[in-house]
C-alpha positions as CSV (number, residue, x, y, z in Angstrom):
1,X,-18.5,-11.1,-0.3
2,X,-15.5,-12.4,-2.2
3,X,-14.2,-15.6,-0.8
4,X,-11.3,-16.2,-3.0
5,X,-9.8,-15.3,-6.4
6,X,-8.3,-18.0,-8.5
7,X,-6.1,-17.1,-11.5
8,X,-4.7,-19.3,-14.2
9,X,-1.5,-19.2,-16.3
10,X,1.9,-17.7,-15.8
11,X,0.9,-14.2,-16.6
12,X,-2.0,-13.5,-14.2
13,X,-1.7,-13.0,-10.5
14,X,-4.5,-12.6,-8.0
15,X,-4.7,-11.4,-4.4
16,X,-7.7,-11.8,-2.1
17,X,-8.4,-10.9,1.4
18,X,-8.4,-13.7,4.0
19,X,-10.8,-12.4,6.5
20,X,-13.7,-14.4,7.9
21,X,-16.6,-13.7,10.2
22,X,-17.8,-16.4,12.6
23,X,-21.5,-16.4,13.4
24,X,-22.6,-18.8,16.1
25,X,-24.7,-21.7,15.0
26,X,-28.4,-21.9,15.8
27,X,-28.7,-21.4,19.6
28,X,-32.5,-21.5,19.8
29,X,-32.6,-17.7,19.8
30,X,-34.9,-16.0,17.4
31,X,-33.3,-14.0,14.6
32,X,-29.9,-15.8,14.6
33,X,-28.5,-15.5,11.1
34,X,-30.6,-12.5,10.0
35,X,-28.7,-10.1,7.8
36,X,-29.0,-6.3,7.4
37,X,-27.2,-3.5,5.7
38,X,-26.1,-0.9,8.3
39,X,-26.4,2.5,6.5
40,X,-24.5,4.2,9.4
41,X,-21.3,2.3,8.9
42,X,-21.9,1.1,5.3
43,X,-21.4,-2.6,6.3
44,X,-23.3,-5.9,6.0
45,X,-24.1,-7.3,9.5
46,X,-25.4,-10.7,10.8
47,X,-27.3,-11.2,14.0
48,X,-25.6,-13.8,16.2
49,X,-28.3,-14.0,18.8
50,X,-26.8,-11.3,21.0
51,X,-25.3,-8.6,18.8
52,X,-25.1,-7.5,15.2
53,X,-21.7,-8.7,13.9
54,X,-20.1,-6.8,11.0
55,X,-19.1,-9.0,8.1
56,X,-15.6,-8.6,7.0
57,X,-15.8,-7.7,3.3
58,X,-13.0,-9.2,1.3
59,X,-11.3,-7.6,-1.6
60,X,-9.9,-9.0,-4.8
61,X,-7.2,-7.8,-7.2
62,X,-6.4,-9.3,-10.5
63,X,-3.4,-8.1,-12.5
64,X,-0.9,-9.1,-15.1
65,X,2.4,-10.4,-13.7
66,X,5.5,-8.2,-14.0
67,X,6.8,-10.4,-16.8
68,X,3.6,-10.1,-18.8
69,X,3.6,-6.3,-18.4
70,X,7.3,-6.3,-19.6
71,X,6.4,-8.4,-22.6
72,X,3.5,-6.2,-23.5
73,X,5.7,-3.1,-23.2
74,X,8.3,-4.7,-25.5
75,X,5.6,-5.7,-28.0
76,X,4.2,-2.2,-28.0
77,X,7.7,-0.7,-28.6
78,X,8.4,-3.2,-31.5
79,X,5.1,-2.4,-33.1
80,X,5.8,1.4,-32.9
81,X,9.3,0.8,-34.4
82,X,7.8,-1.2,-37.2
83,X,5.2,1.5,-38.0
84,X,7.9,4.1,-38.0
85,X,10.1,2.0,-40.3
86,X,7.2,1.5,-42.7
87,X,6.5,5.2,-42.8
88,X,10.2,5.8,-43.6
89,X,10.2,3.2,-46.3
90,X,7.3,4.9,-47.9
91,X,9.4,8.1,-48.1
92,X,12.6,6.4,-49.1
93,X,12.4,3.7,-51.7
94,X,16.1,2.7,-51.2
95,X,15.3,1.8,-47.6
96,X,12.4,-0.4,-48.8
97,X,14.8,-2.2,-51.2
98,X,17.3,-2.7,-48.4
99,X,14.6,-4.0,-46.1
100,X,13.3,-6.4,-48.7
101,X,16.8,-7.7,-49.4
102,X,17.3,-8.2,-45.6
103,X,14.1,-10.2,-45.4
104,X,15.2,-12.4,-48.4
105,X,18.6,-13.0,-46.7
106,X,16.8,-14.0,-43.4
107,X,14.6,-16.5,-45.3
108,X,17.5,-18.0,-47.2
109,X,19.7,-18.4,-44.0
110,X,16.8,-19.9,-42.1
111,X,16.1,-22.4,-44.9
112,X,19.8,-23.3,-44.9
113,X,19.9,-23.8,-41.2
114,X,16.8,-26.0,-41.4
115,X,18.5,-28.2,-44.0
116,X,21.6,-28.5,-41.9
117,X,19.6,-29.7,-38.9
118,X,18.0,-32.6,-40.8
């Protein structure tokens, strides 16, 4: 039986069932607390001294949050765009030159901005 599911971090979410089964404490009757698997109804049962009580079986679900799924979708899209761009650059050297110049300009402007912040 799953009693609870605990998740950590912003990007995980968990859901668990909140069912419980109460079984009387020891009442002096023989067999109280015995367990069995009922093959007819496919459930675990506990004897409470009078009847067999079906245990409520919990469930658990662990998944990424909607934001995490969105971020992974975005990362996958960007990766595919980069792979396609690299394939095009292999076919077109002029595109590779333009891309390299763009990367140099990005580095220079970043360096300039960093100096200005100091």
